[in-house]
N, CA, C and O of each residue as an XYZ file, in Angstrom:
384
protein
N       0.841     -1.171      0.000
C       0.000      0.000      0.000
C       0.893      1.243      0.000
O       1.650      1.443      0.950
N       0.826      2.083     -1.035
C       1.691      3.267     -1.097
C       1.275      4.328     -0.081
O       0.096      4.504      0.227
N       2.262      5.006      0.412
C       1.990      6.062      1.370
C       1.522      7.318      0.651
O       1.907      7.578     -0.489
N       0.703      8.076      1.321
C       0.256      9.326      0.710
C       1.403     10.335      0.704
O       2.405     10.157      1.397
N       1.241     11.383     -0.078
C       2.308     12.375     -0.195
C       2.575     13.073      1.127
O       3.731     13.354      1.444
N       1.553     13.356      1.896
C       1.766     14.064      3.156
C       2.550     13.211      4.145
O       3.401     13.721      4.875
N       2.263     11.921      4.170
C       2.993     11.036      5.073
C       4.442     10.920      4.628
O       5.343     10.906      5.466
N       4.680     10.837      3.330
C       6.054     10.748      2.831
C       6.826     12.021      3.142
O       8.006     11.958      3.486
N       6.187     13.161      3.027
C       6.878     14.405      3.342
C       7.223     14.476      4.819
O       8.294     14.961      5.183
N       6.325     13.997      5.673
C       6.619     13.991      7.099
C       7.797     13.076      7.405
O       8.639     13.406      8.239
N       7.860     11.931      6.736
C       8.979     11.019      6.950
C      10.279     11.636      6.448
O      11.324     11.480      7.080
N      10.222     12.335      5.316
C      11.418     12.994      4.802
C      11.862     14.115      5.724
O      13.061     14.328      5.909
N      10.915     14.830      6.300
C      11.270     15.943      7.190
C      11.856     15.432      8.499
O      12.690     16.102      9.109
N      11.428     14.253      8.935
C      11.936     13.691     10.183
C      13.233     12.925      9.988
O      13.800     12.412     10.953
N      13.707     12.842      8.761
C      14.951     12.144      8.470
C      16.127     12.935      9.043
O      16.356     14.073      8.636
N      16.874     12.351      9.979
C      17.987     13.105     10.573
C      19.118     13.375      9.595
O      19.915     14.287      9.815
N      19.206     12.596      8.510
C      20.258     12.812      7.528
C      20.168     14.183      6.888
O      21.193     14.816      6.634
N      18.956     14.650      6.623
C      18.798     15.975      6.020
C      19.206     17.072      6.995
O      19.829     18.062      6.609
N      18.852     16.886      8.251
C      19.228     17.881      9.250
C      20.742     17.911      9.430
O      21.338     18.983      9.542
N      21.358     16.737      9.456
C      22.802     16.676      9.621
C      23.525     17.233      8.403
O      24.576     17.861      8.535
N      22.971     17.007      7.222
C      23.584     17.537      6.011
C      23.583     19.053      5.997
O      24.584     19.681      5.651
N      22.456     19.638      6.374
C      22.368     21.099      6.421
C      23.282     21.657      7.508
O      23.923     22.690      7.313
N      23.343     20.982      8.645
C      24.220     21.429      9.726
C      25.689     21.299      9.326
O      26.504     22.158      9.663
N      26.024     20.235      8.617
C      27.407     20.041      8.176
C      27.833     21.141      7.208
O      28.934     21.680      7.325
N      26.976     21.471      6.262
C      27.312     22.532      5.317
C      27.377     23.882      6.019
O      28.215     24.719      5.683
N      26.502     24.097      6.988
C      26.540     25.336      7.766
C      27.837     25.451      8.554
O      28.431     26.527      8.623
N      28.277     24.345      9.149
C      29.547     24.357      9.878
C      30.710     24.653      8.953
O      31.610     25.419      9.299
N      30.691     24.056      7.795
C      31.788     24.236      6.841
C      31.898     25.695      6.404
O      32.975     26.287      6.466
N      30.801     26.259      5.971
C      30.833     27.639      5.485
C      30.902     28.651      6.624
O      31.559     29.685      6.504
N      30.222     28.350      7.731
C      30.258     29.242      8.884
C      31.632     29.317      9.515
O      32.042     30.384      9.973
N      32.349     28.212      9.550
C      33.707     28.208     10.091
C      34.650     29.053      9.261
O      35.522     29.736      9.799
N      34.477     29.006      7.966
C      35.295     29.835      7.078
C      35.023     31.315      7.329
O      35.952     32.112      7.461
N      33.757     31.671      7.392
C      33.405     33.075      7.621
C      33.826     33.549      9.012
O      34.296     34.676      9.169
N      33.660     32.698     10.010
C      34.047     33.070     11.370
C      35.556     33.272     11.487
O      36.005     34.212     12.143
N      36.333     32.407     10.863
C      37.798     32.546     10.916
C      38.247     33.833     10.232
O      39.116     34.540     10.743
N      37.657     34.134      9.080
C      38.011     35.377      8.381
C      37.607     36.583      9.225
O      38.360     37.552      9.323
N      36.440     36.531      9.825
C      35.966     37.641     10.660
C      36.860     37.846     11.877
O      37.195     38.982     12.213
N      37.248     36.766     12.538
C      38.138     36.874     13.698
C      39.482     37.454     13.282
O      40.024     38.327     13.960
N      40.014     36.971     12.171
C      41.292     37.492     11.684
C      41.226     38.972     11.349
O      42.148     39.722     11.669
N      40.147     39.399     10.707
C      40.015     40.810     10.333
C      39.832     41.710     11.552
O      40.426     42.786     11.624
N      39.024     41.281     12.499
C      38.800     42.090     13.706
C      40.084     42.177     14.527
O      40.417     43.240     15.050
N      40.809     41.057     14.643
C      42.064     41.072     15.399
C      43.082     41.989     14.733
O      43.787     42.725     15.424
N      43.172     41.961     13.421
C      44.097     42.860     12.715
C      43.714     44.315     12.918
O      44.578     45.180     13.054
N      42.425     44.578     12.939
C      41.959     45.942     13.126
C      42.398     46.493     14.479
O      42.766     47.662     14.592
N      42.357     45.636     15.509
C      42.755     46.074     16.840
C      44.242     45.870     17.114
O      44.696     46.126     18.230
N      45.008     45.419     16.130
C      46.447     45.317     16.282
C      46.943     44.028     16.895
O      48.092     43.962     17.332
N      46.113     42.998     16.940
C      46.524     41.714     17.499
C      46.842     40.741     16.371
O      46.368     40.887     15.244
N      47.652     39.752     16.705
C      47.964     38.710     15.744
C      47.197     37.448     16.142
O      47.619     36.715     17.036
N      46.090     37.206     15.488
C      45.233     36.065     15.823
C      45.110     35.101     14.650
O      44.061     34.489     14.449
N      46.175     34.968     13.884
C      46.112     34.093     12.719
C      45.942     32.625     13.106
O      45.084     31.936     12.554
N      46.739     32.148     14.035
C      46.662     30.732     14.403
C      45.380     30.393     15.157
O      44.789     29.354     14.865
N      44.909     31.207     16.112
C      43.609     30.873     16.713
C      42.474     30.851     15.689
O      41.591     29.997     15.759
N      42.495     31.778     14.750
C      41.464     31.779     13.711
C      41.594     30.529     12.840
O      40.589     29.950     12.426
N      42.831     30.116     12.563
C      43.042     28.914     11.760
C      42.563     27.665     12.496
O      41.968     26.777     11.885
N      42.817     27.591     13.802
C      42.359     26.434     14.569
C      40.836     26.390     14.653
O      40.243     25.312     14.617
N      40.212     27.536     14.763
C      38.747     27.581     14.722
C      38.254     27.095     13.368
O      37.308     26.312     13.286
N      38.903     27.568     12.305
C      38.558     27.125     10.957
C      38.678     25.614     10.825
O      37.768     24.963     10.312
N      39.801     25.046     11.285
C      40.001     23.599     11.186
C      38.989     22.825     12.021
O      38.504     21.777     11.596
N      38.672     23.330     13.195
C      37.674     22.665     14.037
C      36.310     22.596     13.362
O      35.646     21.560     13.385
N      35.906     23.699     12.768
C      34.632     23.716     12.065
C      34.674     22.809     10.840
O      33.686     22.143     10.532
N      35.802     22.776     10.143
C      35.911     21.918      8.962
C      35.865     20.442      9.346
O      35.257     19.635      8.643
N      36.496     20.092     10.445
C      36.455     18.696     10.904
C      35.033     18.323     11.308
O      34.559     17.232     10.990
N      34.357     19.226     12.004
C      32.956     18.970     12.362
C      32.076     18.822     11.135
O      31.229     17.930     11.078
N      32.271     19.688     10.157
C      31.500     19.597      8.921
C      31.805     18.323      8.154
O      30.911     17.732      7.547
N      33.061     17.895      8.177
C      33.455     16.666      7.489
C      32.802     15.448      8.137
O      32.270     14.581      7.444
N      32.844     15.385      9.469
C      32.275     14.234     10.177
C      30.756     14.178      9.973
O      30.212     13.114      9.678
N      30.078     15.304     10.126
C      28.629     15.306      9.907
C      28.288     15.057      8.441
O      27.255     14.460      8.140
N      29.140     15.505      7.534
C      28.925     15.226      6.119
C      29.051     13.745      5.812
O      28.295     13.213      4.999
N      30.000     13.072      6.454
C      30.147     11.627      6.277
C      28.920     10.906      6.836
O      28.425      9.953      6.234
N      28.435     11.366      7.989
C      27.249     10.739      8.588
C      26.043     10.862      7.658
O      25.248      9.929      7.546
N      25.907     12.000      6.998
C      24.739     12.244      6.137
C      25.111     12.236      4.658
O      24.565     13.019      3.880
N      26.023     11.370      4.265
C      26.520     11.385      2.889
C      25.499     10.922      1.858
O      25.725     11.100      0.662
N      24.380     10.333      2.283
C      23.357      9.944      1.320
C      22.611     11.150      0.781
O      22.038     11.089     -0.307
N      22.611     12.239      1.523
C      21.920     13.459      1.107
C      22.872     14.351      0.312
O      24.090     14.268      0.464
N      22.311     15.184     -0.518
C      23.111     16.077     -1.366
C      23.910     17.062     -0.512
O      25.085     17.311     -0.781
N      23.276     17.615      0.506
C      23.979     18.574      1.364
C      25.114     17.903      2.133
O      26.154     18.518      2.368
N      24.920     16.662      2.522
C      25.982     15.935      3.219
C      27.189     15.699      2.332
O      28.329     15.885      2.757
N      26.933     15.285      1.085
C      28.034     15.091      0.145
C      28.760     16.400     -0.118
O      29.990     16.454     -0.138
N      27.984     17.444     -0.317
C      28.585     18.758     -0.560
C      29.431     19.186      0.629
O      30.522     19.728      0.452
N      28.937     18.947      1.835
C      29.655     19.369      3.035
C      30.964     18.623      3.204
O      31.994     19.239      3.481
N      30.945     17.304      3.042
C      32.202     16.606      3.305
C      33.211     16.819      2.192
O      34.414     16.803      2.455
N      32.771     17.015      0.974
C      33.725     17.326     -0.095
C      34.298     18.724      0.102
O      35.507     18.925     -0.021
N      33.438     19.687      0.407
C      33.885     21.069      0.603
C      34.833     21.183      1.788
O      35.872     21.837      1.692
N      34.486     20.555      2.900
C      35.345     20.662      4.078
C      36.670     19.927      3.872
O      37.708     20.376      4.359
N      36.643     18.814      3.162
C      37.899     18.105      2.895
C      38.810     18.934      1.995
O      40.008     19.047      2.256
N      38.254     19.507      0.951
C      39.064     20.321      0.033
C      39.599     21.557      0.753
O      40.773     21.899      0.609
N      38.750     22.223      1.522
C      39.189     23.431      2.227
C      40.255     23.109      3.276
O      41.234     23.843      3.415
N      40.065     22.019      4.007
C      41.057     21.633      5.016
C      42.388     21.256      4.415
O      43.432     21.685      4.907
N      42.374     20.460      3.359
C      43.618     20.040      2.717
C      44.321     21.231      2.065
O      45.538     21.372      2.177
N      43.563     22.079      1.392
C      44.177     23.255      0.775
C      44.790     24.191      1.808
O      45.846     24.778      1.572
N      44.129     24.330      2.951
C      44.686     25.221      3.973
C      45.981     24.647      4.545
O      46.917     25.393      4.834
N      46.038     23.335      4.708
C      47.277     22.721      5.207
C      48.387     22.829      4.167
O      49.537     23.096      4.517
N      48.057     22.626      2.897
C      49.062     22.741      1.834
C      49.573     24.173      1.734
O      50.771     24.390      1.556
N      48.679     25.151      1.846
C      49.105     26.546      1.749
C      49.936     26.988      2.938
O      50.754     27.897      2.800
N      49.757     26.381      4.092
C      50.565     26.750      5.263
C      51.963     26.145      5.212
O      52.890     26.693      5.808
N      52.130     25.043      4.522
C      53.455     24.395      4.516
C      54.357     24.963      3.434
O      55.501     24.529      3.294
């Protein structure tokens, strides 16, 4: 017996994979913006906060990568773990 459209939408909305995928992508992009913002504000006030901003960036990227792996069946999850992996690896390559 096929489910009605409303029941299917409720099941899709209650799927934790979609929530984790959106959260993973938010962590990935939010960590990038937060690190840039911290670096810019610290420079404005004359402080050197490059490494703390970088560690915040890496922490958010690792969180986004892990949640992206958990929700890799969803489009947002795949996007999150690919984006966070590329950003993390590129940042390490650029620092060395």
